[in-house]
N, C-alpha and C positions, 0 to 999 in steps of 0.2 A: 142545546146545552145538555151535556150528559149529567147524570145524577152526581157523579164525582165533582164536576165543575160547579154544579149548583151548591153542593155541600161546602166546597171550598169557599165560594162566594159568601155563603151564610156565615161561615166561620170568620171570614175577614170582617164582615159587618159587625159581628159580636165583638171581635177583637178591638176594632177601632172605636166602637161605642164605649167599651170598657176603658180604653185609653183616654177617651174624651172625658168620661166621668171622673177618672182618677186625676187628670190634670185640673178639672173643674174644682174638685175637693181640695186640691193643693193651692188653689187660687191662681193657677197659671191659665188665665182665660184665653189668651191667644193660641196656646197649644191645644186647649180644649176645642176651640173654634175650628182649628185646622183638622183635628181628628173627627169632629162631627161632620165637617164638610166632606171629608174622605168617605164617610158612610153614605152621605147623600149622593155623591158621584156614582156610587155603586148601586144604591137603592133610593131612587127619587121619592119613594112613598114611605120612607122610614119616619114615622110620626115622632118617635123619641129623639131622633137626630135633629129634626126641624125644631122641636121644642128646646133642645140643648142649644142650638144656634141662636134662637130667639132670646133665651135667658142670658147667654154670653153677651150678645149685642146690647141687651138692656143694661147689664152691669157695666158695660163700656160706654154707656150713655149714647148709644147709637139706636135711638128709639124707633126711628123710621125703618131701619133695617130689621129691627126686632119685630115690628108689626108685619113687614113683608114675610118674614119667616113664619110668623104665627098664621098668617093668611094661608100659607102653603099647608101648615099642619091642619088647619080647619077645613081646607079643601079635601084633605085626605080623610079626615074623620070629623064631620060637622057636629057630632055629638060629644066630642071630647071636652068635657067641662073644664079641665085644667087649662087647655089652650084658650078657651073663651075667657076664663077668669084672668089669666095673665094678660091677655089683650086689653081687657077692661082696666086693669091696674096701670098698664102703660099709657092708655088713653087718658086716664085720670091724672097721671103724673104730667103728661104733656099739657093738659088743660091748666093745671096748677102753675107750671113753669111759664105759661103764656098768658096767664090771667091779667097781669098788669098791662100787657100790650092790647089785649081784648078790651079791657076797660077804657084804655086811652082811645081806641078806635070808636068805641060806642059814644064817647062824649064829644 
């Protein structure tokens, strides 16, 4: 890859990440998801895009998909506190949502 191609690729990543962030702020989560996934197709190790995908999935109540995305983010940077905190919050929410079923199974 030439320097010019690399620079163009980095510009595309920044462009699509910004597009995703703007859609997210507007509440257009599906468009934000598409933009973040575009970043990931170009840069599989883009921590911010994986966290963006996870956040969108969480807001769309697709918690297991959010957890998968967070696992990718944590794989990229195991020291990223934000990813770990978000994962903890989603796990707590799933536990709360399933507590009645858990109690039923225990009795």
